[in-house]
N, C-alpha and C positions, 0 to 999 in steps of 0.2 A: 913682714908686719906681725906686731903682738898683741893688738888687743882681746881680751879675754873674750872667748866666745861666747854666746848668746846661750847655747844650750848648756853652759856649763853655770852663767850667771844668774839666769831668771829664777827668783825666789815666787814668781806668780804667775809662772806661764799659763794656768787654766783659769784666768780670772773672769776670761773671757770663752766661752767654749766655743760660739761661733767665729773665733780668732783664734785659732791655734797659732803656736810659734813657728818659725821656719827651722828646718832640720839641716843645720849648716854642714854635717857632715854627710849627708845625703848630696846636696850640694855640690859640694867640693867634688865627692864622687863621681856624679856625671857633666860636671865643666871642666876639670882640670885633669888634661892629657900631657904625661911626660915621657920621654924617650923618643926613639923615631918619629911619632905620630903624635907630638907634640903641638898642641892648639895654643891658641892666645892666653887663657887664661893660667896663673901660676899659683894663685891662691884665692879662695873665698872665705871672707871672715864676718860672722855674722855678729854684733853686737846687741845689747841689749838696747840702751839705748846713749846718745851723743847729742851734742848740739848741731853738728853739721857735718855728714858725711864727706862732702866735698872737701869741707876745712881740714877734716884730720887728715883724708890723702894727699892733699897737697901739701901738707906739712911734713908727712910719712917719706913723700918724694923728696921735699926739699932736704930731707936729713938723708938720704940715702936709703930710708930702710921700707922701699916700694918698687918693685919693679914691674914694666911694661905688663900689663895683665893681670894685675891685681885689682882685687874686688873688693869693697868694703861696703855689707850692708847693715842698717839699723832697722831695730823693730819699734824705733821710735825715736824722733829727731825734735830738740826742742828747741832748735834755732835755725832751724832748715830755711834757705834761703832760694828763690827764683831769680829771675833778671830783674835790672835795677832796684838790688836788695829787697825787693820784697819778700813779706815773712811767709814761710809757707808750714803751716803746723795740720797734723793730724791725730787722732786716736791710736795709741799703740797698738801694732799689729791689724792698722784699717788698710795699710796700704805696702808698697815696696818702694823703699829710700835707699836707695844705692850709687855709689861712685867707680867709676873704671878709670885707672889710669894708661893713657894710649900714647907710646911714642913713635909715631910714624917718619922716623928720621930721616929716611928713604924717599920722604915726599916733600915737593918744594912749600917750606913755610907758607908762601902765599897761598898755598890751596889748605889749609890746614882752617880755614873758616869754612870748610863743607862740614867739619866734624859734629857741630851740631845739628847741621842738618841729617846729616848721613844719622846720626841717633835717632833724630825723630822717627827716619824710613824704617829702623831697624826695632823700634819700639811699636810701631804701628804695624809693622808686618808680623809681628810676633805674636801681641797682642792677639791679631787677627787669627792666627791659627791655634791659638793656645784657648782663648777667651772666646772665639766668636763671637765679638764685638766688631760692629763696622766703626773704625775708627778715622779719623782726619787730622789733618797738620793746619795749623795755623802758624803761618809764617811770625817769625822764625822759629820759635821752639813751645811751641802749646799743642796736648794731645787734644783733640776734642772728640767727643760723643754725642749719641741724641738720645734725650730724657724726654718723654713728653713730647714727641715733634720738636724740643727745642735743643739748641747746638749749646752745649756745656764743656766745660774746660776739667779734664780729668786728669790732665796730668801737665808736666813740663821739665825742662831738661836747660840745665846749666854747664857751658864749660868755662872752666880758670886753664890759664898755663902757670906749669909747673916745672920748673928748669926746662928740660928740654924735651918736656912733654906738655899734654894737657890732661885735666881731669873734667872725665863729663859727667856729670851727675844726673841720675833720673828721680822723679817722684811722681807717684803712680796713685790717684785713689784707686783702690780696690772694692771693699767692701762698707764704704763711708755710706752710711743712712741719711736719708731725708732731713733728718731732726740734728743730724752732726755737719752739715753743709757749713762751711766759714763764711760764706757769701751765696745767695740766693740762684748764680750762674753757675755756682760749681757743678760739678757731677761725678760719678764714679761707676767703675767697670758693673758694679752688680746694680745700680740706677739704672743702667742702659740696657739690660737683660743679657749680662754675659751667662754662659752655658757651664762655665766654670771660675769660679774664685778661689782655688786653690793657688796661695801665693808660691809655692814651691815649684808647680807646673807653670805658672806664668813667668817667673825669674828665670827657670831654665829655659822656657822658651824666646825670653827677650834676648837674652845674653849668648843663646844661641845666634839668633838671628842679627845681634851688633859683631858678634865674630865674622858670622858670612859678608855682611855686607862692608866690613873695615877692612876683609882679607882683599874682597874684588876691589875696592878702591884702591888700596896701596899696590896692588899687581897692576893697575892703571896708572901708576905714579901719581897716585891723587886727579886724574881726568876725571871730572864728573860726566862728561859725556862718553867718554870709550868705557866707564867702569855702569853705568846705567843709572846711575843714581840721579845726576839732573831729571833725565824723564821720570823716573818714578817719582821723586819728590813732588814734580809738578803734577803728576797725575792723582796723587793723592791732596794734594796742598788745596783746603777748602778756602785760602784767600783770595787765588789766581779769579779772577772772574768776577767780582765783587766789587762794589765802591767802598772804600776805605780809605780813613783819615791817619795818616803817618804822623806822629807826634815826635819830632827831632831834636835832638841837642841844639842849645840856645833857645829854646822856648819857639821855634818854626814849627810849622806845620802845613803840609799839603795834604789835597784831597784828590781823589781820581780813581781810576779804575786799575787795580792791581794785573798787570797783562802777562807776567812773567816772572821768571825766576832767572836770572845771568848767568853766565859761567862762574862768576866767584861768590854767586851764592846771595846776590844782592835780589831785595824786592824791586821789579820797574812796574813805576806807578805811570799811567797816562793821565795828564791832567786836561780839562778845560780848554787850557791853554793850546792844546798840543803838542807839551813837552812829556817826553817819556824821561823821567827821571830816577835813576837806580837810587835804592835805600838799602845802606848796609849797616844802619843801625837806629832803633828807634821804638815808638810803642806803636802797634798797629790797632787801629777799632776798626773791627766790621762794621759799615753803617748799612742800615736798613735800607731796604728802595724806598725812595720817595712816594 
């Protein structure tokens, strides 16, 4: 990977003193281990600004310029994307915007669908430790926090195939202020009362959690039960037990209770007609109780 590091490229690094820049060199020292005790991460590059870390890393992987464990972090994304091509925008240095290249070639491709859910578990558990914030997961890829007693989205995950691997991208609102929220139902770790909003600490915590969960999942051959992933995801999933509306491809929708996440990572919805329907793709809306 060759993008210029933000620590060398940022001409206005102290334009917002409440939002200091990430320390790329310190992140590499803390996360990249080589030799006999080598871990997942091979490089951590921090760039000042880019359109999308996912797009950049997918392109680097396609060109053979990125290995498994490559991490690309941006202080600012100008064309960040969520699921269904939704735009993700936030002020510079107000959050964590990063992508990781994973190549689980020893895991059956049929189980790769668990990678975005695995990333969600890793992010939630990492932030719980590092930020002291109670987080929950909305199936399949949203990170929820509570602000003023209300459920708010503070982050999201996007997984994209990249040749023989998968790039998982994560966006987390860290210090976003109420006046900066893109939509009223958005949130941030700061607004949720985080005990720490030090982005270096948070990023290290999340990436170490991802390394731990990814290693556990691979060691189990991608089996979500043996690795404990399915049980842990279900325990932290705010969607389960709720009445939801699933907006599916082809302008179809179903309404029912979200009762389980099955072995393929699909959300199982029990309808009023007594049918249990697994949903593998679509938009899930949490409906308020009648």
